C-alpha positions as CSV (number, residue, x, y, z in Angstrom):
1,V,0.2,0.0,0.0
2,S,1.6,3.4,-1.0
3,L,1.4,6.1,1.9
4,F,2.8,8.9,0.1
5,K,5.6,10.9,-1.8
6,C,8.5,12.7,-0.5
7,H,12.5,13.6,-1.0
8,V,15.3,12.1,1.1
9,A,16.0,14.3,3.8
10,G,20.0,14.6,4.2
11,F,21.3,13.0,1.6
12,Q,24.0,15.0,0.8
13,Y,25.3,14.2,4.5
14,Y,25.8,10.3,3.9
15,Q,26.9,7.7,1.9
16,G,24.1,8.9,-1.1
17,P,26.6,11.5,-3.1
18,A,29.3,8.6,-3.6
19,I,26.9,6.0,-4.6
20,N,24.6,8.7,-6.8
21,L,24.9,7.1,-10.4
22,D,24.4,3.5,-8.7
23,L,20.7,4.6,-7.7
24,K,18.0,4.1,-10.5
25,A,14.6,4.5,-10.3
26,G,12.0,1.4,-9.0
27,Q,15.1,0.4,-6.8
28,T,13.9,-0.9,-2.9
29,L,15.0,0.9,0.1
30,K,14.9,-0.3,3.6
31,L,13.5,2.2,6.0
32,T,15.2,1.4,9.5
33,R,13.3,3.5,12.7
34,E,15.9,5.3,14.9
35,P,13.9,5.6,18.3
36,L,16.8,7.1,20.0
37,N,17.7,10.2,17.3
38,P,18.6,13.4,19.4
39,H,16.8,15.7,16.8
40,D,13.9,13.4,16.6
41,S,12.1,10.8,18.6
42,K,10.4,9.8,15.1
43,A,13.4,9.6,12.8
44,I,13.3,6.5,10.0
45,E,16.6,5.9,8.4
46,V,16.9,5.5,4.6
47,F,19.4,2.9,3.1
48,T,19.8,1.1,0.1
49,S,19.2,-3.0,-0.1
50,S,23.1,-3.0,0.1
51,G,23.0,-0.9,3.4
52,H,24.7,2.5,2.2
53,K,22.6,5.3,4.2
54,L,20.7,7.7,2.0
55,G,19.6,10.2,4.4
56,Y,16.0,9.9,6.4
57,V,11.9,10.3,6.0
58,P,11.9,14.0,6.6
59,R,10.5,15.2,9.6
60,S,7.6,16.5,8.5
61,Y,6.5,13.3,6.8
62,N,7.9,10.7,9.2
63,K,5.3,10.9,12.1
64,L,2.5,8.1,10.6
65,P,5.1,6.0,9.1
66,A,7.0,5.8,12.6
67,G,3.7,5.3,14.2
68,L,2.9,2.1,12.3
69,M,6.1,0.9,12.2
70,D,6.3,1.2,16.3
71,N,3.0,-0.9,15.9
72,G,4.8,-4.0,14.2
73,H,3.6,-2.8,10.5
74,Q,6.8,-3.5,8.1
75,L,7.7,-0.4,5.9
76,T,9.9,-0.2,2.8
77,A,10.5,2.3,-0.1
78,S,10.9,2.7,-3.6
79,L,12.5,4.7,-5.6
80,I,10.8,6.8,-7.3
81,S,13.5,9.8,-9.3
82,V,17.1,10.7,-9.0
83,S,17.8,13.8,-10.3
84,P,21.1,15.9,-9.9
85,D,19.1,19.1,-11.5
86,M,16.7,19.7,-8.3
87,G,19.6,19.9,-5.8
88,E,21.4,18.5,-2.8
89,Y,18.5,18.6,-0.5
90,S,15.9,17.2,-3.0
91,C,17.4,15.0,-5.3
92,L,16.0,11.3,-4.6
93,Q,12.7,11.4,-5.0
94,M,10.6,8.1,-3.0
95,S,7.3,6.5,-2.4
96,I,7.2,5.3,1.4
97,L,4.7,1.9,1.3
98,M,3.3,-0.7,3.7
99,I,3.7,-4.3,3.1
100,G,0.7,-6.5,3.6
């Protein structure tokens, strides 16, 4: 079930720029809750399937998926687009999906 679409926040600070050329639309991304994040207790990290950290679900979007994940629902993401023309802050667009 598709929940919403958003960009990957913090992309420029993690491993994304180093692997940018390997990122492709349709690629499955892994979401991991980070409830002990000192800046945001609803934080959700975004990784490639091979474990490269790309950033986070934006804070303005993470309340619903964090609540679902905290209640046992499995969420994933799919990369919609990779665009270097969009700037460092929104070059990756993803769709957040609930499994099952």
